[in-house]
N, C-alpha and C positions, 0 to 999 in steps of 0.2 A: 329308423328312418325308412319308409315304402316305395318300395320302387315296383312301376309297371313295367312288363315285355313288353313288347309286340311282335308277333312271329309269323313262321305258316311254316306249315311240313307234308312231306308226302306219306300217307300212310300206311304206303305199303308193306312193307318192312317190321311195323307194332303193331303190340294188341293194345292198340287204342292207347288216349291220354295218360291216363290212371295208372302208376303203379299198380303192377299186380304182381302173386309168385310165380315163377317161375317161367315169365316173360317177359320180353323187353319191351318196355314201353316210353312215351315219347318225355313224359314225365320225367320218368329214372334218370333216361339220357341227356334230360336238360340240366337236372339237379347235378350230375356227378361234370359237367363242363363249366356250370358258373362256379361250383364249389371249388374245384381247380383255379378259375380264373381269379376269385376271389379272396383264396389260400384259406377259406371259414365254411363248415358245414351249412349248406343253404338247403332249405327246404323250399318248394316254390308248389302255388297254388294257381290252378288253370282255371278258366271259364266256366268249364264244364267238362263233361266225359264227353271222347268220342267213341266209339266202336272200332274195333279191330278195322283197317283197310281203310277206315275213312278219311279225308282228309282236309285238310283247311290253308284256304289260302291268306288269312288270316284268324288268329288266332291271341289271345292274349290271357294273362298270368300276373302275378305279383309275388313277391319277394320282400322279408324286411332286412334290414343290413344298418350296423349300428355303428357306421362311418360312410361318406358321402363321395359315391361316384364323382369323379373331377373333372376326367376325361371322356366321357359317354362313346365318342364316335371312337375313343383305343378300347374301350371294355367292347363293344359291339365289334368291330375288327377279330379282337384274339380271342370271345367268344366261337363266332363264325368258322376260323380257324382250327378249332376244334371238332368242332359241333360234328356230324358226317354230312356229307353232300344233300340229305333229301330233308336238314333240320337248318330253319336259317332265319337268327333274329334279324329282325328290322330296326327298331326303336326301342328306347328305354326313358323312363320321363319317371321323374320324385312325383309321388302324390297323395294324396292325404291319409295319415298313419292309420284312417278305421276305414278304408279304401277296399273293396273285398272285389275283386275279378269275377265272381260269379252271382252273386248274388246282386252287388248295383248294376247288374246290368239292365239296362233298358227294353231294348231287342237283339235277335241274331235275325242273320240274315243265312238260309241254304241255298244252296244249289244243287239240282240232281242233272246229268252229264246222260243222253242216252243217243245212240246213235243205230241211223235204222238200214246204213250201209257201212258192208265192211269194212273197214279202215285200221291195218296193221298199225299206223300212230297215238292211236285212244283204244289200242285193245285192254289197257294197264290202269287208263284214266275215265272211261264210260264205261256203260252197261251197252254192249251191242244186242240187239233186238229184231230178228231174222221174220219180222211181222208186219203186217201194215195196220200201221194207227191211224183212229181219227183222233188230232191231234186241236181239231177246233169241238170235237164235243167234250175231249178230256177237260180244255179250260171253260165249255161250259159248266160241269161237271167241277171245277174246280173252286168256279162261284159260288155253291152252298156252304165251302166252308166257314165262309162267311157269318152266315145264320146259325151258326154254333160256337159254346166256348167248351164245352165236356167232349174229349176226346180219346173218353179211355178204352174205345174201339180199337187203337193205332198204337195204344200203347203196350210194351215187351208185359208180357205177364209176369204175376209177381214182384211187378215192382212195387219199391214201399216208397211212396208220397203224400204229402197229407192231400192235393187235392190233383183232377186229371183236367181244368180248365186253363184252356191258355187261348188267347186273345191274338186271333192272325190278324195282322195287318196288310200281307200280303200274298198272294199264291196264282201264279200262272205259269204257262207254257209258251216258250220262243223258240227260231229257231235262231244259232248263232255260226255263224264260217261253215263248217260242216257238220253238226251236232243239233239236237234240240236240246234245251235246256230249261228245265222244271225250278222258279225263284218261290221261295216261301219264307217269310218274317212273321214274328211271333216275339210276345214278349217271353214265353217260355217255351219249351218242346220235350217232351214226353222222351222216352228211351225205345229208340225205334223208330218213331212218330214219325216221321219224315219219307223214310222206306217203306213204311206200310203203307201212306197217303198214297207214293209215286206205283207202288205197284199195286194200289185201290183202284186207280185212274185209265194205270194201262189199259186192266178185263175194260172197262168200260170203254176206251179205245179201241178194244179188237173187238168192239162188239155181243162180248159177254152178258154184260147188262146194259140197263139202259141209266142213260143222267140219274133219275129218280133213285136210283140203287143205294145211293152215297148217303142221300137222306134215312134210310132207312140202315145202311151202315152205321152210321154215328148214333143214329138212336137207341141201336141195338147193346151198343155199350161193351160190345163182345170181341174181341178180337180174332175169335175164329171165323165170323162173318165177314171181316175185312178182307181185302186183296193179300197176295202176298208180298212178303219182305224184300225190296228188289238188292241185287249185290249192294257190296260195298263202296268196290272202287266206283263207282260215279258219284259218290256224295262228297260235295265240300263246305264247310263253315268259311263263309266267306266274310260276313261283318259282324260288327258285335259295336254297341251303343250304349254310351253311358252317359251320365249328367257332366254336363257341359262346365260343370267346376272342379272336377275332380283331379284334374292334374293344377301342381303347384308351378308358380314362378318359379324357374332358379336365377 
């Protein structure tokens, strides 16, 4: 039987989701916890990688088990008791045996949080930029992302992928409470893509480039032409959409 876990984590203390040698990861922490709870060696497959320091208010992962979890509430309670305070399991559901947390995802949504006024309560959870920025100009530039599908220019160098094509569904800046948020949704993302897009938009908002610069960046297919990669602590994975028939009735 295959189970889908829904969870959230603060990535400040982890070297991303994926297990790495000599570095603590969310995946390793989760596997140790679930294996202890179920008294069985468990391997967990995540919806994708997250870089060091990146957060997830919503993340999904699957694992296989040869027996049914009879009391899901008890499983969640025990797991959260074992897990550190910066990781929380929200839900667990039985899914189809061929379900895959990474490859079955129809879309993902990320948010990047940026504040332009010093705030000690946001220092570890957003990017503080001490500059005047034209967010209207940045929103106009973001509209250009819908005109393209090849985003090699925003991909981390030497990334081993078959295609650099991504179908962007949403990309815009908005002000929420005391900070700015860039939200972007697509069927898939390249490594470091969101942070590179945000850095490029910021340079446009600072007046270093005109809006049309984004066209030149994307057409170049060259990471060196794009803007800088903004710090990880402002990035959050916030949603993942799967086919409606993925879950099984229990």
